[in-house]
Structure formats: C-alpha cells, structure tokens
N, C-alpha and C positions, 0 to 999 in steps of 0.2 A: 546122214547115213543113207537115207533112201536114195539120194542123188548119186552117191558113190556106188551103191549097189545096182541101181536100175536106170539111172540117167545117163545121158551122153557126156563125153568129155567136155564139150563146150558149156554144158550146164554146171558141171563140177568146177570148171575154171571160173565161171561167173560167180559161183558161190564163194570160191577162194578170194577172188578179187573184191567181193563184197564184205569180206572179213571172216569167213569160215576159218577156224583154227585147223591147220593141217594135221594137228595131233589130237583132235577131238576123239573121244572114246565113249562107248556105251557104258552102262553100269557094270557090265561084265568084262570091261576092258578091251573090247573089240575096237580097233582104231579105224579111222576112215581109210587109211592105207590098206589095212587088211580087207576091208570091204571092196576096195577098188583093185586089188592085187591081180585080178585076171584080165584087166584092161591096161594095155601098155601106155596108152596116151594119158589116162587118168593117173596111173602110177607115176609117170614122168612129171606130170604137173604137181602132184603132191610132193615128190622128192625135191623138185626145184624150189618149192616153198617151205622146205625144212621139215617134212614129215620124218619122224624118228623111226628108222628101220629096226631098231632093237626092242621096240615095245612088244610085250607079250600080253595076251588076254589072260584072265584069271585061270583058264584051263591050260595055259602054257603055249598056246598057238601063237605064231608070229606070221607076218606077211609072207615071208619066204616059204614057209610050210604051206600056206594057202595057195600061193602061186604054183 
C-alpha cells in the first residue's frame, strides 16, 4: 500500500512482478488501485494486471471517486 501511495510506478510494477496481488486491500477495504488512483501509470499497471475497478472500501469509496 505504501508503494502504491508514495512510490513511483517502477516500484509498484516491480512489486506486482514479484507477486503483489493487484486486488490487495487494507482492513478497511481500501484497494491498491484506490491508493494509486491519482497516478496514471500506476493505475494502468494495476488494471493491466487485473485490478477490480468495482471494489469499494467499507465507507463506500471506489477508485473512480478517488480519481
């Protein structure tokens, strides 16, 4: 999650290549895609690896709302 929020796209891509699940979530339901939603390159990498755009956090927020 930290890499999705604060790292660069190459770091997130490396994490995905190393086995990071593109649908990982926090205990509150925030997905990696939500965390990366403001960065186009990270978002594209997550979508290309199967991140689910329909996921909502427990409070109802989704990646589109965040973006």
